[in-house]
Every structure is written in C-alpha cells, then in structure tokens.
C-alpha positions in Angstrom: -18.8 1.8 -21.8 -17.1 4.7 -20.1 -13.3 5.3 -20.4 -12.4 4.7 -16.7 -14.2 1.3 -16.7 -12.5 0.4 -20.0 -9.1 1.3 -18.6 -9.8 -0.8 -15.5 -10.7 -3.8 -17.7 -7.6 -3.4 -19.7 -5.5 -3.1 -16.6 -7.0 -6.3 -15.2 -7.0 -8.2 -18.5 -10.7 -9.1 -18.7 -14.2 -8.1 -17.6 -15.6 -9.9 -14.6 -17.8 -9.2 -11.6 -14.7 -8.8 -9.3 -13.1 -6.0 -11.4 -16.5 -4.4 -11.6 -16.8 -4.4 -7.8 -13.4 -2.7 -7.6 -14.4 -0.1 -10.2 -17.7 0.7 -8.3 -15.9 0.9 -4.9 -13.4 3.3 -6.5 -16.0 5.5 -8.1 -17.6 5.8 -4.7 -14.3 6.7 -3.1 -13.5 9.3 -5.7 -16.7 11.2 -4.6 -14.9 11.7 -1.2 -11.2 11.7 -2.0 -8.8 12.5 -4.8 -6.9 9.8 -6.7 -3.6 9.2 -4.9 -0.5 10.3 -6.8 1.8 9.3 -4.0 0.7 8.0 -0.5 -2.0 10.5 0.3 -4.7 7.9 0.1 -4.2 4.5 1.6 -6.4 1.5 0.7 -6.7 -1.3 3.2 -8.2 -4.3 1.4 -9.4 -7.5 3.1 -9.3 -9.8 0.1 -7.0 -10.5 -2.9 -9.7 -10.8 -5.5 -10.0 -9.2 -9.0 -11.5 -6.1 -7.3 -8.1 -5.0 -6.1 -7.0 -4.3 -9.7 -9.8 -1.8 -10.0 -8.7 0.0 -6.9 -5.1 0.1 -8.1 -6.0 1.4 -11.5 -8.7 3.9 -10.4 -7.3 5.2 -7.2 -3.5 4.9 -7.6 -3.1 2.7 -4.4 -0.4 0.1 -5.1 1.8 -2.2 -3.2 4.8 -0.6 -4.8 4.1 2.8 -3.3 3.1 1.3 0.0 -0.4 2.7 0.0 -2.1 -0.6 -0.6 -2.3 -2.7 2.5 -3.6 -6.3 2.5 -5.4 -8.0 5.4 -6.1 -11.6 4.5 -9.7 -11.8 5.8 -11.4 -13.0 2.6 -14.1 -10.3 2.9 -15.2 -7.7 0.4 -14.2 -4.9 2.8 -12.3 -1.9 1.7 -11.1 0.9 4.0 -9.6 4.1 2.6 -7.6 6.4 4.8 -6.8 10.0 3.8 -3.6 11.4 5.2 -4.8 14.8 4.4 -7.8 14.8 6.7 -7.2 11.8 8.9 -10.5 10.2 8.0 -11.2 6.6 7.0 -14.1 5.3 4.9 -15.0 1.7 5.3 -17.0 0.0 2.4 -18.5 -3.4 2.7 -20.0 -5.1 -0.3 -23.3 -6.3 1.0 -24.5 -7.4 -2.4 -24.4 -11.2 -2.5 -22.6 -12.2 -5.7 -22.9 -15.9 -4.9 -26.6 -15.6 -5.3 -26.1 -14.5 -8.9 -23.3 -16.8 -9.9 -24.5 -19.9 -8.1 -22.3 -22.9 -7.6 -20.5 -22.6 -10.9 -17.3 -21.4 -9.3 -17.2 -24.5 -7.1 -17.7 -26.7 -10.2 -15.0 -24.7 -12.0 -12.5 -25.2 -9.2 -13.3 -29.0 -9.0 -13.0 -29.4 -12.8 -16.6 -30.6 -13.1 -18.0 -27.7 -15.1 -19.8 -29.0 -18.2 -20.0 -27.0 -21.5 -23.6 -26.1 -20.6 -22.6 -25.1 -17.1 -19.9 -22.9 -18.5 -22.3 -21.2 -20.8 -24.7 -20.6 -17.9 -21.9 -19.4 -15.7 -20.8 -16.7 -18.2 -24.5 -15.6 -18.7 -24.9 -15.2 -15.0 -21.6 -13.3 -14.7 -22.8 -10.9 -17.4 -26.0 -10.4 -15.5 -24.1 -9.8 -12.3 -21.7 -7.3 -14.0 -24.8 -5.4 -15.5 -26.4 -5.3 -12.0 -23.1 -4.2 -10.3 -22.8 -1.4 -12.9 -26.4 -0.1 -12.6 -27.4 -0.7 -9.0 -27.5 2.3 -6.7 -24.6 2.4 -4.2 -26.8 2.0 -1.2 -28.0 -1.4 -2.6 -24.4 -2.6 -3.1 -22.5 -1.2 -0.2 -22.6 -0.7 3.5 -20.5 2.5 4.0 -19.4 4.2 7.2 -16.8 6.5 8.5 -14.5 4.8 11.0 -11.6 5.7 13.2 -8.4 3.8 12.6 -4.8 4.2 13.4 -2.9 6.1 10.7 -1.3 3.5 8.4 2.5 3.6 8.4 4.2 5.1 5.4 6.3 3.0 3.1 9.9 2.5 4.3 13.0 1.7 2.4 15.2 -0.9 4.0 18.8 -1.8 3.4 19.5 -5.0 1.4 21.6 -7.9 2.7 23.1 -10.8 0.7 21.9 -14.3 1.7 24.9 -16.3 2.9 23.3 -19.4 1.5 22.0 -18.6 -2.0 23.8 -15.3 -2.6 20.6 -13.4 -3.5 19.9 -10.0 -1.9 16.8 -9.4 0.3 15.3 -6.7 2.5 17.2 -6.6 5.8 14.0 -6.9 7.9 13.0 -10.1 6.1 16.2 -11.9 7.0 16.7 -14.8 9.4 19.7 -16.2 11.3 20.6 -19.9 11.3 23.8 -21.7 12.1 25.5 -18.3 12.5 24.6 -17.2 9.0 22.3 -14.5 7.8 19.9 -15.9 5.3 16.8 -15.0 3.3 13.4 -16.4 4.4 13.3 -18.9 1.6 16.7 -20.4 2.5 15.7 -20.3 6.2 12.6 -22.4 5.4 14.7 -24.9 3.4 17.4 -25.2 6.1 14.9 -25.6 8.9 13.0 -28.5 7.2 
C-alpha cells in the first residue's frame, strides 16, 4: 500500500470504496495541479460522501480554508478550479459502484442485514476497492475541462452576540426577530 493512500485511510478512519474514490480523483488532479497550500486550488464537490476526506487529505482543499465548496447534488462530481491559470477540471465518476456492492447498503440502512449479508457486503467492498485502485482512469472517470465563474475567496466576517442565547455567530448568519438580533438556531426556535 503506498504512503499517500495509507495517509488518506488514516485521515478518514477506515478503508472503504468512498475514500478510495477520493484518493483516485485526487491522484488524477495532482497530474494537472499542485496540492493547495492555501486557496490556489478550489474543490467544488457535489456530494458529502467518504470521498471528500480523500480530497481534503490529498489536495489540501478544506472547508476551513474556504477552498472546499459543497453543492448538495448527491453526485460523484468533483470540479477543481485553479486560481493560477483560471482553469476548471470536472471529474465525474462513471464507474457504477452500486453494481459491485449490490443492495447491501439498503439492508444496512434498514437494519435488515444478516451476518451472512454483512460478510458478503465486506467481500464485495474489498473487490470494489481493489478495482477502484487498479482500473485505468478512463474506465473510472469522465473528465473534461469546463469554464466556470471563479469561486469566491474565503472571507472573514465580524461576530455578533445572539440577544437570545448569548452565543456569538457570524454576522451574515444572523436574523432579526421582535427587534432582536439572533443566531439562526434561536431564530428557528422563536419562529416555531
């Protein structure tokens, strides 16, 4: 097992097909861009799966730095924008993981997974991981250069104190109700 993949697994906490996808996407991206030390490379991800941990660890794109953007589309689509050359690379995972894993995830979520099902599920996951690691990129991904608007850089906003709970929050996330400035959480409680 190579060192980068091992670090990715350690960052995520376990080996699974999702983190392997993130690792392979990241390896492909590193053939075109350098790892982001600050905000040079921006990742726009369209899912919140295990794959995103691979992207954070391998590419240095994180929510904290503001160069990891989340679009909740539930797709294995990853777009990488380089501020240095104003180019965007869109990667779609065309490999159908569901064909490998079968309906075991559904049974797991329903709580109907038997001991035998669990054994088969982990065997199929191992097979999927092996395939994801060994398959050529063109079999796994649909890749194209796309034009997108430059993602906004991270901004620092002043903090306000909620006049209801006393906790501080980002100014742009505040709400006003009954003449008081409150955080979103208190606003939701006061409205309902």
